[in-house]
N, C-alpha and C positions, 0 to 999 in steps of 0.2 A: 739430606733430603727432609725438607720441613713437610710439616703435616698442621692442620689445622680446621676451623669452621667459621663459618660466618653463619653468625646469630640474626635470623631477621624475623619481625613478626610485625604485629600491630602496637600503636601504643597500649603500654599497661599489660601487656601479656606475659611479661616477666624474663625478658630478654637481659638485662641486667643480674638482675637474682641468679639467673641460670649461670651466666659469665661467671660470678662471683663464687656460686658452688663447685661449676666446674674446674675453675681454676684453682680451687682449695684441693677437690679432690685430684685434679692431675700431680699438685704438688705432693700429695701423701702417697704417691705412689711410685714417687720419684721421679716423675717428668719436670722437665724445665719449661716452665709456662711463661709466654707474654701475652696479655690482654691488653688489644687496641680499641679503643674508645673512638668512635667515629659520631657520637650523637654529640653535636656543640652544645645542645640543652639539658644534659644531662650532668648536672652541675654538686650532683650527690651521689659521687662514686661509693660505693663499699669494696673496691678492690682498688690496689695499686697497678697503675697504668704503666707500660712500658712506652705506649704513645698515646697522647692524647690530644684530639685534633682542636680543643680551648687552646692549646700552648700553642698551635701554630707551628709543629716542628715536624720537619721532614724527616722521614722513616727512613733514611740513608744515614742522619746524623745520629739516630738514637742507636740504629745498628753500628755504627762505627764507635760509638760511645760505650756500649754492654757488651759488644763482640758478638751479637747477633747477628752471623751470616746464614745465605742458604745451607752451608753444610754443618750447619751445628743441630745439635740434638734439641730443638726448640720445638714447642706447641703453642701455635699462634690461635688465638681467642678473638674475631673481629667482634666488637658489640655495633652492631649499626643502630639508626635513628629509627624512630617508628611510622616516619612517614612512606606508605607503602608504595607510594609512584616510584620509589628509588632500585625497588627491587621487583616492578609488575610492569612499568612503562620506559622509564629513561634508560638511556643507554650509560650512563657517567660510570653508575657504581659496578654494571659487568663490566663494563671495559677496563678499571683496575683489576676485577675480579680475574680477566682474560689473561691481563700483564702478568700477575703472579702466577696463572695456572702453566700458560705454555710460554714465556719466557724467563722465569723466574724458577720454573718446575716445583712450584709448591703443589702439595696435595690438600686440597681442601675438600670441603665437604659442608652443604648449607642446612642448619639445623631452622628449621621455620616454627616459632613458639606462637599457639593460638590458645588462649584463655579457656578454661573447660567450662567457664560460664554461658558459653555461646551455644551449649548443649542443650542448655535449659530451653533455649527458642528455635523453634525449626526454622525460621526466617534467618535468624543470625547465623544457624548452623549451616546451611545451605552457603550464604554468603564468604564463611569461611572456608567452606569445601574449595569455590572458585578463588578465592584469594590463593589458596595455595594449589592449588592447580596452576593458576597464572606464574605465581612467583616458579614451581619447578620449572616449569617452559621457557621463563626467559631468561634465569641463571646458568642452566644447563650444565647443575653440580650434580654430584652424588647427594641426594636429598634424603632428609628424614623430616617428616610434620611430628608435633609435638603438642600435645593437650596438657598445657603446664597447669601449676596452681590446684593441683588436686587432691589436695587437703581442704579445697573451702568446697570440693563440687556437692557436698551433702548442704553447704549454706543455702544452694539455689533451688533446692525443692526437689521433688522425685521428678524424676527423667520420664520421658513418655515412651523409651524403650530401655533395655536395658545398655549397661555401657558399650559392651561388644558391638550392638549396633553401629555404635557412633565412631569406634574405633577402626573396625572395618569396613565403612561405609558401604553399608548392605543396602538393599532394595529402596531407592530414596523415596519410592511411589506412596510409602506406608506414613511419610510424612505430611503427604498433601491433603489427609483430611484433617489434619490438625492447624494446616495453613488455612485451610476454607473456612473455621472459626473464627480467624480474625478477620475483619471487615476490610482493613487494609490491606491485606494478603490475598484474600480473594478477588480483589480488583485485577491483579497481575499474576491471575493460576497458570494462563498459556504460558507467559514469560517464565514462572517459576519453572514449572514443567519442562520447558526448552533448556533451561540452565541445568536442570536434575541431569537431562538425557547428555548433555554435551559433557557432565562429568562423568556420568556411568561409561561414554562411548571412551573416554580417554581410559578409565579404569586404570589411575594412575594412584590415586589418594587413598592413604589410610594413615592410621595415628597411633603412633606412640603415646602413652601415658608417664608423666613425670609429677614427683614432689621431689624438688631439688635439696631442700632443708632436710627432707627427711631421707634423702639417698643419701647426701654427703654424711649425716650423723649416724648411720647404720655401717657406712665404709669406715668410720673413725672406729666403731666398737670392734668390727670385724678385723681392721687391724690390730688393735689392742690386745685381743684374745690371740690371735694367731701369733702375734709379737711374745707374748708369754708364752706361748706353746714351743717357739723357736728359741726361746732363752734355756729353755731345759737341758739340762747335760743329758749323756749317757745315763750317768746314774740314776738320775731324775726321771729319765723316760724308765728305766728300770723298774721301779716304782710304783710306775703309773702301768707296768703291764703286770707287775705283783697283783696291782687291787683288779686288773683284767681279769687275771687267771682266775682270784678268787669268785670273780662274779660268774664266770663261766662254771667254775664245779660247781655253783651255787644252782644257775641253770640246770645244767645237768642231773642233778638230782630230781628238780621239779619235772623231768621227763616230760615236758610238752609237746612232743613229736616225735615219730620215726626216726628224722634226721638232726637232732638234738646233741645226741651223742656224738655220733659221725663229724659235725660241724665243731662240736666242743675239742673234739679231740686235734682236729687241724690247727684250729687257734690256739690251744694249748702248746703243740710243738714251733708255732712262732713263736710264744712267750717264752719258751725255755732255752731257742738256739740263739747265741749272742750274735752269728753273724748276720741272720737275720735280723735281729731288732737294729743291728746298728745300719742295715741295709733299710729299713724302714723309716729311721731315722733322716737317712740321707736324703731318698725320697721323697720324705716330707717336707724337707727343707725347699728341694728343687720345684716341687708343685706348687708349694708357698711363693715362689719367687715369680715362675710364669702365670699363676691365675688368681692372684689377690685382686685383680681388677675385676676379674671375672665373677667370682664370689661376693662383689659388691654389686654389679648386677643382675646378679641373681637375686640379691635380697630384694633390688628395684622391682623386678621381675615377680616375685612371690608377693609382695605389696600390691602391683597390679591387679593380680589373678585375685587376690581378697576384695580387694575393693568392686571387680566386676561380678565375681561371686555375691556379693551382698546386694548388686543391683540386679541379677539375675532372680535372686531370691523375694526381693521385693516388688518385681516385675508378677512373678509367679502368685505370690499372693493378691 
């Protein structure tokens, strides 16, 4: 079974940067990843390609050379060019995707990147919404829309609304007053209103937020910390538990609340029981192997929440 992502979006939205960061992340968590560059104008690739359209090599040749078959444990990233017509109007790219999903049994998802600076302009934001909706309907894949380059959003100035308004695509009528302030947009007020109604009627579009470089950096840090913990022997783990025991005893002396003594007794029993110590050690390793990737995504979610909280606070001010 082969899984992969079809990475699409307008020019400059960060598709290549996303593929580079995602390929490093997948490699870091032990997945075999292959990146396929489908943009002939992309001549400065930061990642190593398994297939590069510039070389005019058939996919079958590369799969035979590198042993990449439909039954291999590989993850594919398809880096599409930025011409939006390819994934909104023309059928060529869609036909290739359908060939992979239906006949080759690839499990693909579309990742549609939109530069977050479009949120600073109501007219451009509505255009991005319409483009996202059209792409979702045209490709017919499991789909996620992503506001990229979140590390730069503060440099675009204060947003008209908090970040949650843009990610959840809330009542678009609130944008109308800002559009009316622009003489160019005011001329097309009825058209803009109709487009907003179409987007809201489908009620399909929402956005996740991502700074791929920060995400990858935090993944590396998380893996290093957990790697150190996993390298601990049982004896070293016992030393950590002894330190924990001393901390708990100190907390018990403080008598911070009626439940402090009960909780401390329970935890101390864990620290003294050798079998429980070993069981915790094994469970910790299993949890790490199953959830290391999830931990990294949680870091990204916390980062997004922090950005949203900042903009909500600014909005209140």
